[in-house]
N, C-alpha and C positions, 0 to 999 in steps of 0.2 A: 521345537526344540527343549527337554525338560531345563531348566536353569537352574531348578532346586538341584539336582543330579551334577550339573557341573559344578556348583560351588559348594556342594557334597565330596567330589572328588580330589577338585583344588583344597580343601582344608585336609582331606586327608591326605595327598601325596605331596602339600609342603609344609605339616608341621605335625601330621603322627607318622610317615615311613621312611624320616632319613634311614634307620635303618645302621646305626653306628656299630651295630655287634652282627658280626657274621653269624654264627648259631642261630638265632632270632631270625635272621633274615632266611636262614636256610630251612628252619623251621617252618615258617611264615610259607613259604613256596612249598615245600611239601603238602601243607594243609590244600592249599589253594591248586595244585596238581590233582590232588585227589577229590575235591570236587570239580575241578574242570573233568576228568578222563569219566566220572561219573556220570556226568550232564551229556557229555556226546556220546557215551554207547547206548547212553537210552535215546538220546533223539537224534540221531547221524546212525543212516542210514548204513555208512558205509566203515562204520567203528562199531558199530552192535556187536560184532564176531570178538571184541576184544575184553566187552565187560569182565569186572574183575582181574584184568591183567595188570600190571605194574608197565611205567611207561619205556621199561625198553622192550617190551614185549611189541610194544603198537609199531608200526613200517614209515621207515620214512619218508617225506613227501619232498616236493618240486615244487614248480611251477604247472610245470607237464603234467603232474598227477593229479595236481588238485585239479587242471581244469579239463584235464581227462573222465576224471570222476566227480566232477562239479554235481550235478542232478543230485546223485547220489550221496554225497557227502553233505553239505547246506542242510540247515535244521530249519529251515521255511517253505522248503518244498518249491523254492524258486526252480527253472531250468533254464539253462546255460546260455541258448540261442537266444531268452525272449530278452536276457539280462546284458548278452551283445549287443542287441541292436539296440536298446534303451542307450547306452553306454555310446555306441556310435554314432545314433542321433544327437545328442548332447553336446559329443564333440565336433560333429558339423555345427549343428545350428548356433554354437557357444552357450548354450541354455540350459544350466546343469540342474534346475531344478525342479523334473521331474523325478520322480518315485517308482518302483516295479511292487506291486503289494504292499503299498506303505514302507519300500528298505529303500534306501540309497543304493544309486550302482555308479561304479566308474568302470572308467578303462584301464588298465598298466601295459606298458610294453617294456616300461622298465628300462634296463641297462644290457640286459639279456636279449633283447629284441622280441622276445615269446612274448604273444597278446592273451592279454590275460585280463580275468573280471570280476571285481571284488565288491561283497553286497555288505552293506552295514544298517545294523536295526537304530532307531533316534536314540535310542538309550547306549548303546556303544558308542555313537558319535559324542551324545553328550561326555559321557565317560572321558573319551577321548582327546578332548576339547579343553573337559576340567581338570587333565595329566597334563598337557603341554602348555599350559597356562601357570598351573605351578612350578614347570621344571624351568621354564625359557620367562616368565617376567621378572622384570627385575623383584628386590626384595624391596619392603619400603612403601613406597606411594606408586601408587596404580592409578589413579584419578587421573584422568587427561590422558592417557595414555594413548597414542594412536600408532596401528599397526598397519606398513602396506606389506602384502603378500606378492610378489611375482612368481607367478604360477601356469604353468600349460592349461591346466582345468582346475575351476571353483566347483568342488560340488556342496558348496553352501555351508560347509562347517565353523568358521568361524562366523562371518555374516550375522547369523539368526543368534550370537550373543551377543551381539553389540547392545552397548547400554549406555549411560548418561556415563558411567569411570571410564570405558573400554569400547575404541572403535575400531573394528577393522575395515580394510579396503581391499579389495581383488584388481590386481594389475594381471592384464593375460597377455603373456609374452610372447603372442602370436601375433600380436596388434603389433604397429609399426611403432621403433624406440622410440621416436619424438614425441609423439602423443604418449604414449606412459611418462615418459621424462617431465613433459607437461604439468598433465595429471599429477605426479609426486610432485610437482612443484607448489602444484596448489594444496597439498592433501597437507604437508608438512609433519612425515612423520617422525614418532620419537622410538620407534624399533621399525628396521626396514630388514624384510626377508626374502630373501630370492638363492637361487642356484647360482654359484662361484661365476658362469660363463653372462649373467648379467649384471653380478654387481661389477664386471670390468666393465660394462660398458657405462654404467651409474658412476662410477671412480673416475672413468674420462673422462665424463659430461661435468662431474665438481673439477677437473681439474682442470679441463677449457672452457671454466667458466658460464658451462650452459645448463649446470644445475646447481641449486644450493639451498641443502638442507643439513641439520645439525640432528641427526637422531644420536641416541644415546644407547643405542645398540646394534650391533649388526649379527645378525641370526643366518648362518649359511645351509643351505636344503641342496635334497635329492643329489648332488653332484660330488665328488671328493673334495676336498680343499688341499691344493697343495700348499706346501710352505710359504713357495712366491709368492702364490698369490696373498697366503694369507698376512704378510706383511705388507704388501700393497696397497692393502686395504687397511689394516692398520695406519699406515701413511695417513692416507687419503681422508678418513675417515675418523683420523682421531680417537682410535678406539685402542684400551691397554690388550683385550680381550675379541677374537673374532669368535662367537659362538656357533655350536652346530645343532643341528639334529638332525640324528643318524634314523632315517624312517625309511620305510618301501611299502609297498602293498600291505608286505606282512605285517607291519606295525610301526607304534614308536618305540624306537629299541634302545637309542643313547640320545644323552642330551648333554651338553656343555656346566662346568657348572660354575660359581661364583669367582672360584679359584682356577677356572681356566684349563679344567682337565675332561674329558670325557669321559661317561661312565657309563654303561649298560643299565637298562630299567629293569634290573630284577626284581622290583615289588610287581610288573607285570605280564615278565618273560621268562621263562627259565631258558638257559642256554645251556645245551652240551658244547663241548668245546671239541672239534677235530682238526690238532695241529699240524700242521706242515713244518714247524723248527721249534726250537725251545719259547719262539713268542709269539709266532703269529699261529694260526689257528682260522676256521671258517665256525660260521655257528651253525649251533642247529637248535629253533628257535623250539619252545610251545606257550602259547598266549594264554593267560588264565582268565582272561578278560571279553574275549569276543567268543559272542554263541552262535551266532550266525554261522558262516565261514569258518567252521576250524582252523586252527593253525598249530598241527601236533605234530613234533620232531618234524620241521619245514626245516631243511639244507640249504643255507643260503648261498650263495656264491661268492663272496664278499670276502676279502681277506681283511681281517683284523688284527692287530698288533698291541698285544698285553705289553701293560705296564705294571710291572711288578712294585714297586714301590706306592704305599699309601698317601693318597690324596691329605693335603690341608682341612681338607672343608668335612672327612670325619664321615663320611660315610663309607660300607664297607661292599656296597657295589662296586663290580668289577672296574679299576681302571683300563682306559684303551690309550697308545699312546698316540696311535692314529686307525683309520680306515687306509689302506695302501689301495683297494683297486679289484679287482674280481678274477677270481681263479681265471676264469676263459682266456683272461689278458695277460695271461703270464705268458713273456716271448720263448716260445720253442724253436731255437736256435741249432743251428750245425756245431756238433764237438769237434774238437781237432781230431778225436781217434773217433769218429762216425756215431759218436753216439750223441742225443739229444741234450741241449744245455738251458734248463729253466730259470731264466730272466725276470725274477720279481719287476714290479711294474714302478717300482719306488726309485730301479736300479737306474732304469730309461729315463724315469722325468729326471734323474743327476744330470744326464749326461745333458743336455738342456739347461739345467738351475745353475750349471756351471759357465754358462756362456753369458755375457751380461745385453742388455738392452734386448733382449724376448721375454715379451709377459704374456703372449697370446699362441698358445703351440696345442698341437695335437702327435703323439708319434704312431704309424698304422706300421703295423706287420704284415705284409700280403700275402708274405710264405715264407719259406725256412731262408729265402736267400734274396729277400727283398724288405727292405723297409722305408716307407716315408713320414720325412717330415713335413708337417706342416706350421709354418711361421708366421706369424706378422710383421718378421723384420728380417728379409731373406735379403744376403748380403756375401759378397765374397768372402770377408773375414770370418764372418758366422755359420758360415759352409765349414772352412775351411775348420775353426775350432770344433763343433761339432763331430764332424770327424775324427777330429784329434782325440777328443773324452769317449768316441763309440770305441773308437780303437785302443785306448788304454785300457774298454771295461772288458772287449773282447781278449782282451794279454791275459786279464786276471782271472776272467771265469773262463777263459781256455777255450773258448768258440771261436769259428772264424768270423773274420768280417763279413755281414752281407752288404749287397748292390746296396748305398742307399740315396735314395734322391730326394730332393727339394720342392714341395709345393706352397704358392701362396693360402694362411687359414681363413676360412671365413667361416662363423660363425652359423649356428643350426638350431634354433629354438623347438625346430619341431620332435627333438631327440635329446635325451641327455648326454651332455657332454662328455665324455672321457677325453680324458688327456691322453692316457696309451690304451692301446688295443691291437689286438690279434685278431682276423679276422679270419672266421672257422670256412674252409672250402670243404 
């Protein structure tokens, strides 16, 4: 691990790339875009035909396109099947230290369910770690910081940058949670990083006196953080802000600032916005930093909600109100006039949020006529209240009330949790 590059990136992101001025940010982006497109059209066979052309002439891409053209797209001459085999072997053995021709390889299923593979050079990892640390570590004292990561896969990104000042520890969420809780009790982190589904179990353990930790910062990753979960975490862990990292295979896309606002990392990615209404949009991203596996005009399936008001932190990087969910998980219900009514995930979540004493839940649309509520607290009263709230939403949005059933909620750490999900058939 190139610790000098980590430090260089950390300093640049923390102290020099705040971008208080929007015009300066946009000028910087255009320079970085020009360099990146020039590099990729020379090094990537897939993009060679676009040499000298502006970004808008480049094709859109998504995970399927990237995987279908992996061999021709990456700049390291790596074959997809070799990368997949290594990634799968690492997942099975739980040893993520092996490399392919000097490159780190990881497996991604994401929330879309499509299997993918990503490849990173050591310098890309160092740059990523430095940028992440700059934006997510508390301002001021760093010495003595102990970071606990609860993740599905460990690709040694952080442990390799351990030092006397900063210590990282990986917790495998596929291991029994009681083992992780015991290990966490001994580690006593100052920063706790985990998906909301794991943070819920840890918060319950704290409430049940099975875990005693006092982190100064909680960072939610990998899954959508709902308002109800956020309030619960603030209360249990005694936090004013629950920080978020919006990150996926395609890069480090957004972070929570010291004032509690979520900002897109427009200093490392250029974002085109595909609006769904006057505030919701799907991001199309182009990464300035990654050189091995191009991310150019990559259309994400996420629904982001824009916040128009500027943030008190002063950055001109786009402020988000929240990450609402995935485009694939907008419910499609039968309209009263025979049409299809699209219902955003946030509206579905609120059907449950209006009902007290439910912490863990999932809502799954199995067909236009059937919706299943998975609840940790199934009672006759809760069933009645949820049906009442759902019926009120149906009336408001003019769709036919589907058949509603209830099942017991069970956590599944082998995949990312989605509070709201539409099953595609």
